[in-house]
C-alpha atoms as an extended CHARMM CRD file, in Angstrom:
* protein
*
        89  EXT
         1         1  MET       CA            -14.4460000000       10.1730000000       -7.7500000000  PROA      1               0.0000000000
         2         2  ILE       CA            -12.1360000000        8.5940000000      -10.2990000000  PROA      2               0.0000000000
         3         3  VAL       CA            -12.8490000000        5.0260000000       -9.1770000000  PROA      3               0.0000000000
         4         4  THR       CA            -16.5880000000        5.3930000000       -9.8360000000  PROA      4               0.0000000000
         5         5  ASN       CA            -15.8620000000        6.9740000000      -13.2310000000  PROA      5               0.0000000000
         6         6  VAL       CA            -13.6600000000        4.0070000000      -14.1280000000  PROA      6               0.0000000000
         7         7  ALA       CA            -16.3500000000        1.5630000000      -12.9760000000  PROA      7               0.0000000000
         8         8  GLU       CA            -18.9470000000        3.3370000000      -15.1260000000  PROA      8               0.0000000000
         9         9  LYS       CA            -16.6530000000        3.3390000000      -18.1550000000  PROA      9               0.0000000000
        10        10  LEU       CA            -15.9720000000       -0.3740000000      -17.7240000000  PROA      10              0.0000000000
        11        11  GLY       CA            -19.6350000000       -1.2000000000      -17.2010000000  PROA      11              0.0000000000
        12        12  VAL       CA            -19.0130000000       -2.5510000000      -13.7030000000  PROA      12              0.0000000000
        13        13  LYS       CA            -21.7290000000       -1.8230000000      -11.1570000000  PROA      13              0.0000000000
        14        14  LEU       CA            -20.0110000000       -0.5210000000       -8.0190000000  PROA      14              0.0000000000
        15        15  CYS       CA            -21.8880000000        0.0020000000       -4.7560000000  PROA      15              0.0000000000
        16        16  GLU       CA            -20.5300000000        1.8870000000       -1.7550000000  PROA      16              0.0000000000
        17        17  PHE       CA            -20.2570000000       -1.4600000000        0.0480000000  PROA      17              0.0000000000
        18        18  ASP       CA            -17.9760000000       -2.9120000000       -2.6700000000  PROA      18              0.0000000000
        19        19  LEU       CA            -15.1470000000       -0.4480000000       -2.0710000000  PROA      19              0.0000000000
        20        20  THR       CA            -13.2200000000       -1.1200000000        1.1440000000  PROA      20              0.0000000000
        21        21  ALA       CA            -10.3760000000        1.3790000000        0.6670000000  PROA      21              0.0000000000
        22        22  ALA       CA             -8.9520000000        3.7020000000       -1.9750000000  PROA      22              0.0000000000
        23        23  HSD       CA             -5.8830000000        5.9110000000       -1.8380000000  PROA      23              0.0000000000
        24        24  ARG       CA             -3.1540000000        7.4010000000       -3.9940000000  PROA      24              0.0000000000
        25        25  PHE       CA              0.2810000000        5.8490000000       -4.0650000000  PROA      25              0.0000000000
        26        26  PRO       CA              3.1530000000        8.3820000000       -4.1380000000  PROA      26              0.0000000000
        27        27  SER       CA              5.0950000000        8.4850000000       -7.3870000000  PROA      27              0.0000000000
        28        28  LYS       CA              7.9720000000       10.5610000000       -8.7310000000  PROA      28              0.0000000000
        29        29  LYS       CA              6.7840000000       10.0830000000      -12.3270000000  PROA      29              0.0000000000
        30        30  GLY       CA              3.9390000000       12.6060000000      -12.1330000000  PROA      30              0.0000000000
        31        31  ILE       CA              0.7680000000       10.5370000000      -12.1160000000  PROA      31              0.0000000000
        32        32  GLU       CA              0.0780000000        8.9040000000       -8.7770000000  PROA      32              0.0000000000
        33        33  PRO       CA             -1.5420000000        5.4700000000       -9.0860000000  PROA      33              0.0000000000
        34        34  ILE       CA             -4.7360000000        4.7700000000       -7.1910000000  PROA      34              0.0000000000
        35        35  ILE       CA             -4.8270000000        1.6220000000       -5.1150000000  PROA      35              0.0000000000
        36        36  ILE       CA             -8.2650000000        0.2430000000       -4.3410000000  PROA      36              0.0000000000
        37        37  ARG       CA             -9.3360000000       -2.6260000000       -2.1690000000  PROA      37              0.0000000000
        38        38  LEU       CA            -12.6230000000       -4.2720000000       -2.9680000000  PROA      38              0.0000000000
        39        39  HSD       CA            -14.7770000000       -6.1970000000       -0.5310000000  PROA      39              0.0000000000
        40        40  SER       CA            -15.3600000000       -9.0440000000       -2.9550000000  PROA      40              0.0000000000
        41        41  PHE       CA            -12.8120000000      -11.0650000000       -4.8860000000  PROA      41              0.0000000000
        42        42  ASP       CA            -15.4430000000      -11.5910000000       -7.5790000000  PROA      42              0.0000000000
        43        43  LYS       CA            -15.8800000000       -7.8220000000       -7.9980000000  PROA      43              0.0000000000
        44        44  LYS       CA            -12.1100000000       -7.4790000000       -8.4150000000  PROA      44              0.0000000000
        45        45  LYS       CA            -12.1270000000      -10.1550000000      -11.1030000000  PROA      45              0.0000000000
        46        46  GLU       CA            -15.0020000000       -8.3250000000      -12.8150000000  PROA      46              0.0000000000
        47        47  PHE       CA            -12.9420000000       -5.0950000000      -12.8660000000  PROA      47              0.0000000000
        48        48  ILE       CA             -9.8650000000       -6.8440000000      -14.2420000000  PROA      48              0.0000000000
        49        49  LEU       CA            -11.7700000000       -8.7050000000      -16.9570000000  PROA      49              0.0000000000
        50        50  ALA       CA            -13.5900000000       -5.5290000000      -18.0420000000  PROA      50              0.0000000000
        51        51  ALA       CA            -10.3060000000       -3.5860000000      -18.1380000000  PROA      51              0.0000000000
        52        52  LYS       CA             -8.6550000000       -6.2520000000      -20.2890000000  PROA      52              0.0000000000
        53        53  THR       CA            -11.5030000000       -6.2850000000      -22.7830000000  PROA      53              0.0000000000
        54        54  LYS       CA            -12.2530000000       -2.5350000000      -22.9780000000  PROA      54              0.0000000000
        55        55  LYS       CA             -8.7280000000       -1.1560000000      -22.3950000000  PROA      55              0.0000000000
        56        56  PRO       CA             -9.7200000000        2.3550000000      -21.2350000000  PROA      56              0.0000000000
        57        57  LYS       CA             -7.3460000000        5.3280000000      -21.2050000000  PROA      57              0.0000000000
        58        58  GLY       CA             -7.0810000000        8.0410000000      -18.5670000000  PROA      58              0.0000000000
        59        59  ARG       CA             -8.8820000000       10.6060000000      -20.7320000000  PROA      59              0.0000000000
        60        60  ASP       CA            -11.8880000000        8.2760000000      -20.9400000000  PROA      60              0.0000000000
        61        61  VAL       CA            -12.5300000000        8.7520000000      -17.2170000000  PROA      61              0.0000000000
        62        62  GLY       CA            -11.5910000000       12.3910000000      -16.7780000000  PROA      62              0.0000000000
        63        63  VAL       CA             -7.8830000000       12.1120000000      -15.9480000000  PROA      63              0.0000000000
        64        64  ASN       CA             -5.4840000000       14.4020000000      -17.8070000000  PROA      64              0.0000000000
        65        65  THR       CA             -3.4550000000       11.6420000000      -19.4860000000  PROA      65              0.0000000000
        66        66  ASN       CA             -3.7770000000        9.3020000000      -22.4000000000  PROA      66              0.0000000000
        67        67  LEU       CA             -2.0180000000        6.4770000000      -20.5600000000  PROA      67              0.0000000000
        68        68  PRO       CA             -3.9300000000        3.2070000000      -20.2390000000  PROA      68              0.0000000000
        69        69  ILE       CA             -5.6950000000        2.2930000000      -17.0190000000  PROA      69              0.0000000000
        70        70  TYR       CA             -3.9790000000       -0.7400000000      -15.5390000000  PROA      70              0.0000000000
        71        71  PHE       CA             -5.4120000000       -3.2130000000      -13.0310000000  PROA      71              0.0000000000
        72        72  ASN       CA             -3.1850000000       -5.6000000000      -11.1280000000  PROA      72              0.0000000000
        73        73  ASP       CA             -4.5070000000       -8.7200000000       -9.4390000000  PROA      73              0.0000000000
        74        74  ASN       CA             -2.1980000000       -8.6190000000       -6.4540000000  PROA      74              0.0000000000
        75        75  LEU       CA             -2.3570000000      -12.1090000000       -4.9230000000  PROA      75              0.0000000000
        76        76  SER       CA              0.4440000000      -14.3010000000       -3.7040000000  PROA      76              0.0000000000
        77        77  ARG       CA              0.8580000000      -17.6890000000       -5.3600000000  PROA      77              0.0000000000
        78        78  ASP       CA             -0.3790000000      -19.4930000000       -2.2120000000  PROA      78              0.0000000000
        79        79  THR       CA             -3.4430000000      -17.2650000000       -1.8500000000  PROA      79              0.0000000000
        80        80  ARG       CA             -4.3390000000      -17.7380000000       -5.5060000000  PROA      80              0.0000000000
        81        81  ALA       CA             -4.0290000000      -21.5440000000       -5.1700000000  PROA      81              0.0000000000
        82        82  ARG       CA             -6.2590000000      -21.5480000000       -2.0730000000  PROA      82              0.0000000000
        83        83  TRP       CA             -8.8160000000      -19.3320000000       -3.7690000000  PROA      83              0.0000000000
        84        84  ASN       CA             -8.9560000000      -21.6240000000       -6.7980000000  PROA      84              0.0000000000
        85        85  GLU       CA             -9.5070000000      -24.6420000000       -4.5160000000  PROA      85              0.0000000000
        86        86  VAL       CA            -12.3570000000      -22.9290000000       -2.6760000000  PROA      86              0.0000000000
        87        87  ARG       CA            -14.0290000000      -21.9050000000       -5.9320000000  PROA      87              0.0000000000
        88        88  LYS       CA            -14.1930000000      -25.5560000000       -7.0410000000  PROA      88              0.0000000000
        89        89  TRP       CA            -16.6300000000      -26.4100000000       -4.2280000000  PROA      89              0.0000000000
């Protein structure tokens, strides 16, 4: 699975429990993005931080492209503010 290959390349330990959902998103540009939902917000942050520091390409994980792998932290402004408040406790 591509998601586990990406996790290995990034050095992120991913258990079966961590991944809630994964699916392709239709695209007319050829390469269909993969959308994943992780059980833990902390695991998502770990993925994003590792991707920013290591900057892997598609070929690094067995995908036939040299495009970079991109992670998006998709939170609304309100959700992010609430999460930051909770983390302070």
